[in-house]
C-alpha positions in Angstrom: -154.0 -142.0 232.9 -153.6 -140.3 236.1 -151.4 -143.2 237.3 -149.1 -143.0 234.6 -148.6 -139.2 235.4 -147.6 -140.2 238.8 -144.9 -142.5 237.9 -143.3 -139.6 235.8 -143.8 -136.8 238.0 -140.6 -135.0 239.3 -140.3 -133.9 243.0 -137.3 -131.6 243.4 -137.3 -131.5 247.4 -137.3 -135.0 247.4 -134.4 -135.3 245.0 -132.1 -132.8 247.0 -133.1 -134.4 250.5 -131.3 -137.5 249.3 -128.2 -138.1 251.1 -125.9 -138.9 248.4 -126.8 -136.0 246.0 -124.6 -133.2 247.4 -121.7 -135.8 247.5 -122.1 -136.7 243.7 -122.4 -133.0 242.8 -119.2 -132.1 244.7 -117.3 -135.3 242.8 -118.9 -134.0 239.4 -117.7 -130.3 239.9 -114.4 -131.6 241.3 -113.8 -133.9 238.2 -114.6 -131.0 235.9 -112.2 -128.4 237.6 -109.4 -131.2 237.1 -110.4 -131.7 233.5 -110.6 -127.9 233.0 -107.0 -127.3 234.5 -105.5 -130.2 232.6 -106.8 -128.8 229.2 -105.4 -125.2 230.5 -102.1 -126.4 231.5 -101.6 -128.5 228.0 -102.5 -125.3 225.9 -100.2 -123.2 228.1 -97.0 -125.7 227.5 -97.7 -127.3 224.2 -96.2 -124.5 222.1 -93.2 -123.6 224.7 -89.5 -124.4 223.3 -86.8 -125.6 225.4 -84.0 -123.0 225.5 -80.3 -124.0 225.7 -79.2 -121.6 228.8 -75.7 -121.3 229.7 -74.9 -120.3 233.4 -71.8 -117.8 234.0 -69.6 -118.8 236.7 -70.3 -117.4 240.1 -67.5 -115.0 241.1 -65.9 -115.2 244.4 -66.9 -112.5 246.7 -64.0 -110.7 248.3 -63.8 -109.3 251.8 -63.7 -105.8 250.0 -67.0 -106.4 248.0 -68.6 -108.3 251.0 -68.4 -105.1 253.1 -69.6 -102.9 250.5 -72.6 -105.0 249.9 -73.4 -105.0 253.5 -73.3 -101.2 253.7 -75.8 -100.9 250.6 -79.2 -99.6 251.5 -81.8 -102.0 251.5 -84.6 -99.6 250.2 -82.5 -97.3 248.3 -80.3 -94.2 249.3 -81.6 -91.9 251.4 -80.8 -88.1 250.8 -81.8 -85.7 253.4 -83.1 -82.2 252.4 -81.1 -79.1 253.2 -82.2 -78.8 256.6 -80.8 -82.0 258.0 -77.2 -81.1 257.1 -76.0 -82.9 260.5 -76.9 -86.2 259.4 -74.4 -86.5 256.5 -70.4 -86.6 257.4 -67.9 -84.8 255.2 -66.5 -86.7 252.4 -63.2 -88.6 252.9 -62.0 -88.2 249.4 -59.3 -85.8 248.4 -61.7 -83.6 246.6 -62.4 -79.6 247.3 -65.7 -78.2 246.7 -64.7 -74.7 244.6 -68.1 -73.5 243.6 -71.7 -74.3 242.9 -74.0 -73.0 240.1 -77.4 -73.6 241.7 -80.6 -73.7 240.0 -83.5 -73.6 242.3 -86.0 -73.5 239.9 -84.5 -76.7 238.1 -82.1 -78.7 240.3 -81.0 -80.8 237.4 -79.3 -77.9 235.6 -76.9 -77.3 238.7 -73.3 -77.8 238.3 -70.6 -78.2 241.0 -66.7 -76.9 240.3 -64.6 -79.6 242.2 -60.8 -79.6 242.4 -59.3 -83.0 242.1 -56.3 -84.4 244.0 -54.5 -83.5 240.8 -55.2 -79.9 241.2 -57.3 -79.7 238.1 -60.7 -78.1 238.3 -63.8 -80.0 236.6 -67.5 -79.1 236.4 -70.0 -81.8 237.3 -73.5 -82.5 237.4 -75.9 -85.0 239.0 -75.1 -88.7 238.1 -71.5 -88.0 237.3 -68.7 -90.2 238.6 -66.2 -88.8 240.7 -62.3 -90.1 240.7 -62.5 -92.9 243.6 -65.6 -94.5 242.7 -68.0 -91.8 244.0 -71.2 -90.5 242.3 -72.9 -87.1 242.6 -76.4 -87.6 244.0 -77.6 -84.1 244.6 -76.4 -80.6 244.2 -77.8 -78.1 246.7 -77.0 -74.6 247.2 -74.2 -75.0 249.9 -72.9 -78.6 249.5 -72.8 -81.4 247.1 -73.9 -85.1 248.2 -72.1 -88.2 246.8 -72.3 -91.7 247.4 -69.0 -93.4 248.1 -69.0 -97.2 248.8 -72.4 -97.4 249.7 -72.5 -94.3 252.1 -73.7 -91.0 251.6 -71.0 -88.1 252.1 -70.9 -84.4 251.5 -68.6 -81.8 249.8 -69.0 -78.5 251.5 -68.3 -74.9 250.3 -65.4 -73.3 252.2 -66.9 -70.7 254.6 -64.7 -67.5 254.2 -65.2 -64.6 256.6 -65.0 -61.4 255.1 -62.7 -58.7 256.6 -63.2 -55.0 256.0 -60.5 -52.4 256.7 -61.5 -48.9 258.0 -61.9 -46.4 255.4 -58.7 -44.6 254.4 -58.5 -41.0 256.0 -58.2 -38.3 253.4 -54.7 -36.9 252.6 -55.8 -33.1 252.6 -58.0 -31.5 255.2 -60.0 -28.4 254.3 
């Protein structure tokens, strides 16, 4: 009886020291991975429908559109704060900033009164389009920042100096 027990004994250390066992286990797990990937792929694509897609023709790029696309900022339009006014150039559009109704607590409620080339004066808010293709991006206390052909420009309030006359002399003396 002792001899039969010896025949069926299982020695794990001896089994793991066999040179072919790690290779066989790798092959087995590799096959299981490939089968699982195939089953998942089949499940994913078995219910997909083939859609009829029509492709619009590509528009020819004109030199003007190409130049405008090269000027577009790669990471969005940078709008400087009020303290960096020297960075933004004055607008080349025929527009004049007449007045600003600025809300410091809620800048979205700010409005700008702009005189167009025709002489008409209209009120604009952030996001409005101006004649000539410009868009208002920010209204500040002393200027309006606009985007025109991918570049940031500004409409400034005209600075007017005040001149005071000397007080009038009294007509009668006492």
